[in-house]
C-alpha positions in Angstrom: 89.9 -34.7 61.0 92.4 -37.5 61.0 96.2 -37.1 60.3 97.7 -38.7 57.1 99.4 -41.8 58.0 101.2 -42.5 54.8 105.0 -41.4 55.3 105.3 -40.5 51.9 102.3 -38.2 51.5 103.8 -35.1 52.4 106.8 -35.7 49.9 104.4 -36.4 47.1 102.2 -33.4 48.1 105.1 -30.8 48.2 106.2 -32.0 45.0 103.1 -31.6 43.5 102.5 -28.3 44.7 105.9 -27.4 43.6 105.1 -28.5 40.1 101.8 -26.8 40.0 103.5 -23.4 40.7 106.0 -24.2 38.0 103.1 -24.7 35.5 101.6 -21.7 36.8 104.7 -19.5 36.4 105.4 -17.8 33.0 107.4 -19.9 30.9 110.9 -18.2 30.6 114.7 -19.7 30.1 115.3 -18.8 33.7 112.5 -20.7 35.4 113.6 -23.9 33.9 117.1 -23.5 35.5 115.3 -23.0 39.0 112.7 -25.6 38.5 114.7 -28.5 40.4 116.6 -25.9 42.7 114.2 -26.6 45.8 114.3 -30.1 45.5 118.1 -30.2 45.3 118.2 -28.1 48.2 116.1 -30.4 50.2 118.2 -33.6 49.4 121.3 -31.5 50.6 119.7 -30.7 53.8 118.7 -34.3 54.4 122.2 -35.5 53.3 123.8 -32.8 55.7 121.6 -33.8 58.4 122.2 -37.5 58.1 126.0 -36.8 58.3 125.6 -34.7 61.4 123.7 -37.5 63.0 126.4 -40.1 62.1 129.2 -37.8 63.2 127.4 -37.2 66.4 126.9 -40.9 66.9 130.5 -41.6 66.3 131.8 -38.9 68.7 129.3 -40.4 71.4 130.7 -44.0 70.8 134.2 -42.9 70.8 133.4 -41.1 74.3 132.0 -44.1 75.8 134.6 -46.3 74.6 137.4 -43.8 76.1 135.4 -43.8 79.5 134.8 -47.6 79.5 138.9 -48.1 78.8 139.8 -45.4 81.8 137.5 -47.3 84.2 139.0 -50.8 83.0 142.6 -49.4 83.4 141.8 -47.8 86.8 140.2 -51.2 88.1 143.3 -52.9 86.6 145.9 -50.8 88.6 143.7 -50.8 91.6 143.1 -47.2 91.8 139.6 -47.4 92.6 139.9 -49.6 95.6 140.3 -47.7 99.1 143.6 -48.5 100.9 143.0 -50.3 104.2 145.4 -49.7 106.9 
């Protein structure tokens, strides 16, 4: 069996399953309140993951820039060269 190559397939599939479960559930006033709860939680998780990823990238870039500045400063002040007597 081949894997599904369409990147949006699983998103459509999960949404269709969710809508099917909504239709099969008894229609109560409480069920319409929670109908979009799963999708909002999914979007919140994706947004949080994206923001955490961006924050990690920024921290890594700051560390790299600090290391580069420290190495440049040491080279400029001849601290990395061995003293010859």
